[in-house]
N, C-alpha and C positions, 0 to 999 in steps of 0.2 A: 234215678229210679230203677229198680231191678227188672229183670224180664218178666213180663206177664203183668206188671203193674199197669194200672189204667190211669192214664193222665186225665185230670179234671180241670177244666177251664172255668174261671169265674167271669171272664169278660168275652173271650173269643167263643164264637158259636152259641152264646147265650143271648135271649131276646132282651133288649134294651128299651125300656118305656121312654116315651117322649116326656121330657121334663116339664112342658107346659100343658100337658094334657088334662090334669086336674083343674088347674086355673081356668081352662077354656071351657070345660062342660059345667063348671060351677059358676060361671059368669064373672069371675074375679079377674080375668086376663085384661090387660090394658091395651086398647089399639089407640091410634092417633085421636079419634073422635071422643074417646073416654077421658082424655086429659082435660081437667077442668081447672081454669084459672079465673080470677075475678076480673071484671071490667074488659072482657074479651071483644075485639072488633072482628068483623067479618071482611075478608078480602076477596074479590072476583075479578076475573080478567076479562078483557075484550079480546076476541079472536078474529083473525082475518077471514073473510069469505072467499079470498082469491088464492090460487096456488103461486101466483108470481104477480106482483104489482108493485108500482112505486107509490109511497105515501106522500101526497102532495100537500095534505093540510090535516091538522088534528087541532079541534077546538073543545077544550074540556071546561070552559067557562060555566056553562049551565049545571054540569055534573058536580063542580065544586060548590055551587051556590045551593045545592040541594040540601035541606035540612037533614041532619044526622050522618052526613058524609064528612070524615075527617081527613081524607087525602084522596088526591087523584094524580096518577103520574103516567108519563109516557116514556119512550126510549130516550128522549132529551134528558130526563131526570136521572137516569141510572149509569150514565157513562158508557164507556165502550167495552166493558168486560164481557168476556165470552166464555161459555161452559161447554162441556162435552167430555167424552171418556178418552178414546184415542186421540181425538182431534177436538180442539176447542173451536167451535165454529157456530155456536148458537147464542145470539144475545138474549138477555133476560126479557127484554121487551124490544120488538122490532124497531129498527132505526133506518130511516131513508127508503126502504122496501121491505116486503114479505116475501118469503120463499117457500111457503107451503100453506095449505088451507087449515086453519086453526091456529096459526102462529100468533102469540100474544102481541098486542099492540099497545095496550094501556092496562092499567089496573086501579081499582078503587079499594078504600077501607071505609066501612060505615058501621053503624051501630048494629045492623042486623042484616041477614041475606037479603031480604026483599028491597031495603033501602039501597043496598049495594047493587042488585039487579036494575032498580030504577036509574041509579046513577050511570050505569053502563049505556042504557038506552038514550041517555041525554049527550053522549059523547058523539061529536060530529067528526066523521073522517072522510077525506076526499082521496080516492085512489086512481091511478092510471094503470089500467090492466096491462101487463107485459105477456110476451109469448111464454107458454108453458108446455113442458113435455112431460108426459106420463108413463112413458116406456123407457125402462133403463138402457136398452140397446140403442135406441134413437138418441137418448142423451148423451151418448159417447161419440156421436158422429161430429165431424169437424165444424159443421155449420149450426150445431145446436146452440141455443142461447146459454151463456155461462152464468150459473147461478152465483158463484163467488170468485169474481175477477181477482180478489186479494187473497185467494187460497193459500198461496205460498208463504203468507205473512202470518198465518194463524198458528199458534203454538201447537206443536205436534205434527204440523205439515212437513212433507218433504219438499225441498226446493225442486221447482219445475220450470222448464224451458218456456212453456205456453200454458196459460190457464185452461183447465179442464174440469169436466164434472165428475171425472173418475178420481177416486180417493186413493186406491192402491191397485196394483197388478200383481197377481201371484201366478207362477207357472210350476206345476208339479208334473214330473215325467217319471215313469217306471216302466222299464221293458220297452219293447219295440211294438208300438201301437199298430203301425201300418202292417207289420208281419202278422199280428194277432187278428186283425181284421181279414187279411187275406185267407187265412186258414180257417176262420169261423165257418160254422155250418149255417148260421143265420146271423145276419146284421140288421138291426132294426134302428132306424133313424127317425126322429120326430121331434116336434116341438110341443112342450106340454106347459099349458096355462092353467093355474089354480086361482081360485077366488082369494081375496084378501082375507086374512084372519088376525085375530087379536087375542091375547091371553083372556080368559074369563074368570079373573079373580073376583072375589064377593067384595072386597074392600076397594073403593076407589082411591086413587092416590091423593094424599091430603098432607097437611103440614100444619103445626101449630108453631108460632114464633113469639117470644116475648124478649124485650130488651130490659135486662137487670143487671144492675151493678157493672155497667159498661160492657157486658158480654150479650151476644146474641144466643139465647136459649132456643134449641129447636127440637121439636119432637116429631118424628116421621117414621114410617114403616119402611126402611130400606135395608136390603141385605148387604149393602156396600156403605156402612155408615162413614167410613173414613174418606171415601170418594165422593160422598154426598156433601160432607163438610167442606172438603176442598173446593168443590164445584160452586157451592154457596158462596164462600169467601171470595172466590176468584170473580164470580159474575157481579157481585155488589162491590168489590174493590175494597174489602177490608181484610186485616190480617187474619189468617186462618186460625191462630192461636185464641182470637176473639170470639170464635164460634164454638159453641158448646152442644154437641149433637147428642140427644138422649134416644137410643133405639128403643122402640116399642114393638110389639108384635105386628107381623105382616099378615094381613088378611088374604093371603094367596099371593103368589108371586109369578112362578113360571116363566121366569125370564124378563119380567116386565118392570121391575121395581129396583133396578141397579143404578139408575141416575135420576137425580132429583128433577122433578117436573114442575114443581110449585114453589113461587118465590115470594110468599108473603112478607119475608124479612125485607123485601126491596122497599116496602113501605115505611120502614123503620128510618128514623134520622140517622144517617151514618156518621155525622158529627158527634153523636153520642156514644159511638161504640169505641171502647178502649179502657185502659185502666182508670181514667178520671171521669168516664161517662156516667150519667145518672139514669135513673129507672125512666123508661119510655113507654109508649103504648104497646098493649099486648095485641097480637094479630092472629086470627085463625083463618086459614084458607078453607072456604067452603068447598065441598066435593062437587058442587054443580057448577058448571061454566056458564058464563053470561052470554 
């Protein structure tokens, strides 16, 4: 262009409307709860009340006998698959012991949410409470109880000489810190403690799963669909290629929906997953926990 000509950009510097805005304001947008398939079952999980405890006994007999219940499973039914992002250290359902308040220890599938909730109340669990630490600095002390004695064997973990609660150590240095402190006009040292916080997204984490044509069909609001698919397949112990993840709109994220937290597909018969598998039950994970 010649001197004095004005460059006109059609993309750079121009406002770009959000592609989903019209669908959202008109009510046509699809979230996980909007996906409707026939004969759906509701899945709910039973959560640990302890931060650290050994699981001594689980009896699901009464829950399985409740009318309207299609399946009840515990950690013994799902194998030893682990999931996670940088480190795979979380079982789909707790096995042998629980390591945080709210960890899932059992799950049910029933004809409706109320029946699933009643089934959870019938599960009998006996725990042996173990020492727990709630301060991250104290957790790194040599005498702190180790949450993961087999940490070095987890996928993604670095080999360590001794078990530790520390995941990784990073040291970043720039300039001469001691010299800077010595010449500073004011040096402020303190320890700051803030209350716990969580993202305030409007849509709770949820997932719908259906076993169709030998594949696991999954609908969930995740900003990392490929990571979610890999984690689901790894946790259940099925080929990743057998999991088809259908991304739907996310009702708010803010850093909280990058790893799957719901495993309704654990209630699906794994032997039916694969090229020759037949259709199986459809499962929807309720947004309310048991």
